[in-house]
C-alpha positions in Angstrom: 68.9 87.7 104.6 69.6 84.0 104.3 73.3 84.7 103.8 73.5 86.8 106.9 71.7 84.3 109.0 74.0 81.5 107.8 77.1 83.5 108.6 75.8 84.4 112.1 74.8 80.8 113.0 78.1 79.3 111.8 80.3 82.0 113.5 78.4 81.6 116.8 79.2 77.9 116.7 82.8 78.7 116.3 83.0 77.2 112.8 84.9 78.3 109.7 82.4 80.0 107.2 82.9 79.3 103.5 82.2 82.0 100.9 78.5 82.3 100.1 77.2 80.4 97.1 73.9 79.3 95.8 74.3 75.9 97.2 74.8 77.1 100.7 71.7 79.4 100.4 69.4 76.5 99.7 69.4 74.9 103.1 71.8 76.8 105.5 70.3 75.5 108.7 70.4 71.9 107.7 74.0 72.1 106.4 75.1 74.0 109.6 73.5 71.2 111.7 75.4 68.6 109.7 78.7 70.3 110.2 78.0 70.7 113.9 77.2 67.1 114.3 80.4 65.9 112.7 82.8 68.5 114.2 85.2 66.5 116.4 85.9 69.4 118.7 82.2 69.8 119.6 81.9 66.1 120.1 84.8 66.1 122.5 83.2 69.0 124.4 79.9 67.0 124.6 81.8 64.1 126.0 83.5 66.2 128.6 80.2 67.9 129.5 78.6 64.5 130.0 81.5 63.4 132.1 80.8 66.2 134.6 77.1 65.4 134.6 77.9 61.7 135.3 80.2 62.6 138.2 77.6 64.8 139.8 74.9 62.1 139.4 77.2 59.4 140.7 78.7 61.2 143.8 75.9 63.4 145.0 73.8 60.6 146.6 76.8 59.9 148.9 77.1 63.6 149.9 75.1 64.8 153.0 74.2 68.2 154.4 75.1 68.5 158.1 73.3 71.0 160.2 74.5 71.7 163.8 73.4 73.6 166.8 76.6 74.7 168.5 77.3 75.4 172.1 77.7 79.0 173.2 81.3 80.2 173.4 82.4 83.0 175.7 83.7 86.0 173.8 87.5 85.9 173.4 89.9 88.8 173.0 91.5 89.2 169.6 95.2 88.3 169.6 97.4 91.4 169.3 99.6 89.5 166.8 96.5 88.9 164.6 94.7 92.2 165.2 94.7 95.0 162.6 95.6 98.6 163.6 93.7 100.1 160.7 90.4 98.5 161.9 90.0 96.5 158.7 90.7 92.8 159.1 90.8 90.7 155.9 90.0 87.6 157.9 86.5 89.0 158.4 85.8 87.7 154.9 86.2 84.1 156.1 83.2 82.1 157.4 83.1 81.5 161.2 83.9 77.8 160.9 87.2 78.7 159.1 88.1 81.7 161.2 89.0 79.6 164.3 92.1 78.4 162.5 93.4 81.9 161.9 92.4 83.9 164.9 90.5 83.8 168.2 86.8 84.4 168.2 86.1 88.1 168.2 84.3 89.9 171.0 81.3 90.4 168.7 80.6 86.7 168.5 77.2 86.0 170.1 77.1 84.1 173.3 73.9 82.3 172.4 73.9 78.9 170.7 74.4 79.2 167.0 73.4 77.2 164.0 75.9 76.1 161.4 76.0 74.1 158.2 78.5 72.0 156.4 78.8 68.9 154.3 79.9 65.3 154.7 80.6 62.1 152.7 79.1 58.7 153.4 82.0 56.2 153.6 80.3 53.1 154.9 76.9 51.7 154.2 75.9 51.4 157.8 75.9 55.2 158.4 79.5 56.4 159.0 80.1 59.9 157.6 83.4 61.7 157.0 83.5 65.4 157.6 85.6 68.2 159.2 86.1 68.5 162.9 85.3 72.2 162.8 81.9 71.4 161.2 80.8 69.4 164.3 82.9 70.9 167.0 81.0 72.0 170.2 77.8 70.7 168.7 74.8 70.1 170.9 72.7 68.7 168.1 73.7 67.3 164.7 71.2 66.6 161.9 72.2 64.9 158.6 70.1 65.2 155.5 70.5 62.9 152.5 70.1 63.6 148.8 66.7 61.8 148.9 65.4 64.1 151.6 65.7 61.8 154.5 67.0 63.3 157.8 68.7 61.6 160.7 70.1 62.6 164.0 73.8 62.0 164.2 76.4 61.5 166.9 80.1 62.2 166.8 82.1 59.0 166.6 85.5 60.7 166.9 87.5 63.8 166.0 91.2 64.4 165.3 92.2 68.0 165.9 95.6 68.1 164.1 94.1 67.0 160.8 90.6 68.5 161.3 89.0 65.2 160.4 85.8 63.9 162.1 83.4 61.0 161.7 79.8 61.1 162.6 77.3 58.2 162.8 73.7 57.9 161.8 71.3 55.0 162.3 70.8 53.8 158.7 71.7 50.9 156.4 72.4 50.2 152.7 73.4 53.8 152.1 75.2 55.0 148.9 79.0 55.2 149.6 81.6 57.5 148.1 84.7 55.9 146.6 87.9 57.3 148.0 90.8 57.6 145.6 94.5 57.1 146.2 95.3 60.8 146.6 99.0 60.1 146.1 98.2 59.5 142.5 96.4 62.8 142.1 98.2 65.1 139.6 98.5 68.8 139.6 96.4 70.2 136.7 93.7 67.5 136.6 90.1 68.3 136.9 88.7 68.8 140.5 84.9 68.9 141.2 83.5 70.2 144.6 80.1 69.1 145.8 78.5 70.6 148.9 76.1 73.1 150.4 77.7 76.5 150.1 75.6 79.3 151.7 72.8 76.7 152.3 72.5 76.0 148.6 72.4 72.2 148.8 74.2 70.0 146.4 75.9 72.7 144.5 78.6 71.5 142.0 81.6 73.6 141.0 84.7 72.6 139.1 88.2 73.6 138.5 91.6 72.0 138.8 94.1 70.7 141.3 96.3 73.7 141.7 99.0 72.2 143.9 99.7 69.4 146.3 101.4 69.1 149.7 100.5 72.6 150.9 101.6 73.1 154.5 101.8 75.9 157.0 98.3 77.1 155.9 96.7 77.1 159.3 98.2 79.5 161.8 98.8 78.2 165.4 96.6 79.3 168.2 98.6 81.7 170.4 96.8 80.7 173.6 97.1 77.0 173.1 99.6 75.9 170.4 98.8 72.6 168.7 100.5 70.6 166.1 98.7 70.6 162.7 98.9 67.7 160.3 98.8 69.8 157.1 99.3 68.2 153.6 96.5 70.0 151.7 95.5 69.7 148.1 95.0 73.2 146.7 92.2 73.7 144.2 90.6 76.6 142.3 87.2 74.8 142.3 84.9 77.3 143.9 84.6 76.5 147.6 82.5 78.6 150.0 81.0 78.4 153.5 79.0 75.2 153.7 81.4 73.2 151.5 83.4 72.2 154.5 83.5 68.4 154.9 82.3 67.8 151.4 84.1 66.0 148.7 86.7 67.2 146.1 86.3 64.7 143.3 88.2 63.7 140.2 86.8 63.1 136.8 86.3 59.4 137.6 83.9 60.2 140.4 86.5 59.3 143.1 87.0 61.5 146.2 90.5 62.9 146.2 90.1 65.3 149.2 87.8 66.7 151.9 87.1 70.4 151.3 88.3 72.2 154.4 89.6 75.8 154.0 89.6 78.8 151.7 91.9 81.7 151.6 89.4 84.6 151.4 86.2 84.6 149.5 86.2 84.6 145.6 89.9 84.1 145.4 90.0 80.6 143.8 92.3 79.4 146.5 90.8 76.5 148.4 92.3 73.5 150.3 91.2 69.9 150.8 92.5 67.2 153.1 93.9 64.4 150.9 91.7 61.3 150.9 94.6 59.0 152.0 95.1 61.0 155.2 91.4 61.3 155.8 90.9 57.5 155.3 93.7 56.6 157.6 92.3 58.7 160.4 88.7 57.9 159.8 89.3 54.2 160.0 90.8 54.6 163.5 88.1 57.0 164.6 85.5 54.4 163.6 87.2 51.5 165.4 88.7 53.2 168.4 86.9 56.5 168.7 90.2 58.4 168.5 93.3 58.6 166.4 96.5 57.9 168.4 99.3 59.8 166.7 103.0 59.2 167.3 105.3 62.2 167.4 108.9 63.2 168.0 108.4 66.6 169.6 110.5 68.6 167.1 110.0 71.7 165.0 111.1 71.0 161.5 111.3 72.4 158.0 112.5 71.1 154.7 116.1 71.8 153.7 114.8 72.8 150.2 112.8 75.6 151.8 115.7 76.7 154.0 118.3 78.4 151.8 120.0 80.2 154.7 120.8 76.8 156.2 121.8 75.1 153.0 125.0 77.2 152.9 126.1 75.3 156.0 125.5 71.8 154.5 126.7 72.3 150.9 127.2 68.5 150.3 123.6 67.7 151.3 120.8 67.9 148.8 117.7 66.9 150.7 116.4 66.3 154.2 114.4 67.8 157.0 116.1 70.3 159.4 115.4 70.1 163.1 114.8 73.7 164.1 114.0 73.1 167.8 113.2 70.3 170.3 110.3 70.4 172.7 111.3 70.1 176.4 110.6 66.7 177.8 109.4 65.4 174.4 110.6 62.1 172.9 113.4 63.8 170.9 114.7 65.6 174.0 115.3 62.1 175.5 117.3 61.0 172.5 120.6 62.0 170.9 118.9 64.5 168.5 120.0 68.1 168.3 118.9 71.3 166.7 120.6 71.8 163.2 120.5 68.0 162.7 119.1 67.1 159.2 117.0 64.0 159.1 117.3 62.3 155.8 115.5 59.0 156.4 113.1 57.2 158.8 113.7 53.5 159.2 115.6 53.6 155.9 112.9 55.5 154.0 114.1 58.8 152.6 112.3 62.0 153.7 112.5 65.3 151.8 109.7 67.4 153.1 108.4 68.1 156.6 105.1 66.4 155.7 106.9 63.3 154.5 108.6 63.1 157.9 105.2 63.6 159.7 103.6 60.9 157.5 106.4 58.4 158.4 106.2 59.1 162.1 102.4 59.3 162.5 101.6 55.6 162.3 104.8 54.4 164.1 104.4 52.3 167.3 104.5 54.5 170.3 107.4 53.6 172.6 109.1 51.4 170.1 112.5 52.5 168.8 112.8 53.8 165.2 116.0 54.7 163.4 116.6 58.2 162.0 119.4 58.8 159.4 120.8 62.1 160.5 123.4 64.4 158.9 125.4 66.2 161.6 128.6 68.2 161.4 129.5 66.9 157.9 128.8 63.2 158.5 125.9 60.7 158.5 124.9 58.9 161.6 122.0 56.9 163.1 119.9 58.2 165.9 117.4 56.0 167.8 114.2 57.6 169.0 111.1 56.3 170.8 108.1 58.2 169.5 105.6 59.4 172.1 101.9 59.9 171.9 100.8 63.3 170.7 98.2 65.1 172.8 96.7 68.5 172.0 98.1 70.1 175.2 101.6 68.7 174.7 102.8 71.9 173.1 101.1 74.3 175.5 103.7 76.1 177.5 104.3 79.3 179.4 106.5 81.6 177.3 107.6 84.6 179.4 109.2 87.4 177.4 112.2 88.9 179.1 112.8 92.6 179.0 116.1 93.6 177.3 118.4 96.0 179.1 122.0 97.2 179.0 124.4 97.9 176.2 125.2 95.2 173.7 128.8 94.0 173.6 130.7 94.7 170.4 130.8 91.1 169.2 129.3 91.5 165.8 126.1 89.8 166.8 124.5 92.6 168.8 124.1 90.9 172.1 125.7 90.7 175.6 126.3 87.5 177.4 127.5 86.5 180.9 128.5 83.4 182.7 125.4 81.6 184.0 125.5 81.7 187.7 122.8 80.6 190.1 121.9 84.2 191.0 121.4 85.0 187.3 119.5 81.8 186.7 117.1 82.8 189.5 116.9 86.3 188.2 116.0 85.2 184.7 114.0 82.2 185.9 116.0 79.6 183.9 117.6 76.2 184.7 121.3 75.9 185.1 122.9 74.6 181.9 126.2 74.5 180.0 126.3 77.8 178.1 126.3 81.5 178.5 123.3 83.7 179.4 122.1 86.4 177.0 121.5 89.5 179.2 120.9 92.1 176.6 120.0 92.3 172.8 120.9 95.4 170.8 117.9 96.8 169.0 119.8 97.4 165.8 122.0 94.3 166.0 121.8 91.0 164.0 120.4 89.1 167.0 117.4 91.5 167.2 116.3 90.2 163.8 115.8 86.8 165.3 113.9 85.4 168.2 116.9 85.6 170.5 116.2 87.5 173.7 117.5 88.2 177.1 117.2 85.0 179.2 118.2 82.7 176.4 121.2 80.4 177.0 123.7 80.1 174.1 125.3 76.6 174.0 127.3 76.8 170.8 128.4 79.0 168.0 128.8 77.4 164.5 128.4 74.1 166.4 131.4 74.9 168.6 130.4 74.5 172.2 130.6 77.5 174.5 130.2 77.2 178.3 131.7 80.5 179.4 132.2 84.0 178.1 135.9 83.3 177.1 134.8 80.4 174.9 132.1 82.6 173.5 134.6 85.3 172.5 137.0 82.7 171.1 134.2 81.2 169.0 133.4 84.6 167.5 136.9 85.2 166.3 136.4 83.1 163.3 132.9 84.0 162.3 131.9 85.7 159.1 128.5 87.4 159.5 128.3 87.8 155.7 128.2 84.0 155.4 126.1 83.5 158.5 126.5 82.2 162.0 124.6 79.3 163.6 123.7 80.0 167.2 122.4 77.1 169.2 120.5 78.1 172.3 118.0 77.1 174.9 115.0 79.4 174.9 112.2 79.0 177.5 113.4 75.4 178.0 113.4 74.6 174.3 116.6 73.7 172.5 116.7 75.5 169.1 119.0 77.4 166.8 119.0 80.7 164.9 121.0 81.8 161.9 122.5 85.3 162.2 123.5 86.7 158.8 124.4 90.2 157.7 121.9 91.6 155.2 119.1 89.1 156.2 115.9 90.4 157.7 
């Protein structure tokens, strides 16, 4: 019996069991304990275990539970683009505070005031608390509860919609403060610890890893009121649930590396946090000014690395940010910046990703010239731009969709064009411009696979200007749809470009 017990105890501890002998039978429990105490692997596990305990003890006092009573919102119709024909919408798994980023409020949402709960982080001893905008949005009343049980009424100091950052203020002094890390130094694979109040379970601690950095295009735009989103999320598999919003994502040193903000479905292990550097930059301005004034260029962009179709047209260029389109009347529209330009640096500082470009522009002085290094038509050049002030409604615009009609011309692109006359401009409700008017798009043609539609004005083909149908036809003589064709156009007042390529969808 002693032999069996000895084997079970040692195997359960994950140790190598020596053959049974009389000496091991004399005091198996004591010898097993001695081995366990000296095992270096177990000692390392104990140290890691204690490290997690220490982080929870150190950070939790600076974490708060935020309870809000939100204003009633009128029911909104679900966007057709986001609706589901099968009656089963996977977004229903998301909590209400996250759902606003992915779709309109559904018709079933109650019209009465509702209570919500999130988390926050104390960042100053005199009562300034960092959280998410969506936690406190439309709040009539905000209550903050500390780890020691004290509760305070809170007021919103400021919010920033593009980043989803908010700061609230309570009347208190000498509060415990969380330490914000330099999130640029955060590495993929390191431990990540989330603290918050998921499902009203206050001060829950979960842990995982930093799964990825610089995640963008996570939040879908609102079809009824497009807004720019400043997205540079840290992805984590630390378990985040409703109520974690606004709470900290912490490294093993007890430093806040991010603000937990979004999840992609429940129980998926895919969560997103706003990097602490971005949160700190915005929070400081919200505290001092009550708002964050963001500079912007008014362009739609994407990284050259993530645009393989376009890379074929700039084979000598390794990195940069492609200008997809330019917002009418925006800062870039007033400068010598064109769709298909590739921005490689801002004031001499190289940019590779879209977020790097946004980061460089965000804090620039509004109205003061900055210099963009631009690659255009095979050569580098400098373009001066005066950034403007971004406002939520800047991108809101009326986008009428024109009905296609007529037979497409046999030009390889699957579209028909005509000279732009004043009568046609009035018919299609467009401004006179140098280019040819798209009057029809063939359903099975290459153009139908893009956003080109009747009413668009084509201004160049493969960067060769076209101002009349003859120039358009001449430009098409040398195209190879297998390699791809760059079509520059003006659509609903916005200068942009599309790539038409045989075999692409």
